[in-house]
C-alpha positions, 0 to 999 in steps of 0.5 A: 726495946726496939729489938723486942719490937722488931722480933715481935713484928717478925713473928707476927708477920710470919704468923699472919702470912698466907698459909692456905695450902690445900691438897687435892686428891686425884681420882686415881684413874682416867675414867673418873676424870669427866664432869667431876674433875671439871667441877673441882677446877672451878675458880674459887670465889674472888678473894683479894690477892696479895700482889707484891706492890699496890699503887693508889692515889690519895682517897683511893682504897688499897685492897690487900688480902687481909687489909684495906688502907686509905690515905684520907688526906695529906697536909703540907706545912703542918705546924711543928711541936713547940720544941721541935726543930726542923732542918732548913728547907724542910716542912712537916707533912701530916698524913691521915690514914685508915687501916681496916682488917678485912681478914679472919685473923688479927693483924698488927700495925705500927707507925714504923711500917710507914715511910714517905719517899721523896722525888729522889727516892729517899725514904724517911720514917715518921716523926714522933710528935706527942702533940700530934692529934689522933696520932697512929700508935702501934697495936693489933686489929681484930677481924673487921677492926679499923683504926684511923690516925695521923702520921707526921714526916719531915720532908723537903719543902716544895716536893710535889712527888711525895709518896707514902710507902706502907710496908705490909709484910717485910718478909714477903716484900709487899708494899702499898704506895700512895701518891702523890701526896 
């Protein structure tokens, strides 16, 4: 099941990656290079770029080429589920996010795309909690679509340097880092 999910994510990442390659025809001779050539080289309207890494604070929007991410809030000491045991000196951190598709193709999202990094650089996956209200599941967003949801992470108590790391595209190694949480 996990292998199928990883294959599906890999295929989706390859399909949803940037493919805007345009060919420009040269004028063939130097005589036709005057004003027309200058017009062709005008910059296209500003579009969100796809930098390798984007860093924002809680409440700020991370604008990417085809999506926006906002961490709306982070709550420390979130109560664990009834039968959930936490490691000693740890707590649950609840993170409420909004993800919006600003591109013209569907995009996939998955809670496995999100990790919390602590002060020591250790990254932890989300904790699957059935009792977490509005939990972020996996799915696809159509153009102009939006999803909001909670993620929970088990973190060290008292760590004030926590960051949410969103792996946008594992193939291109594009990430968004939000913090401190």
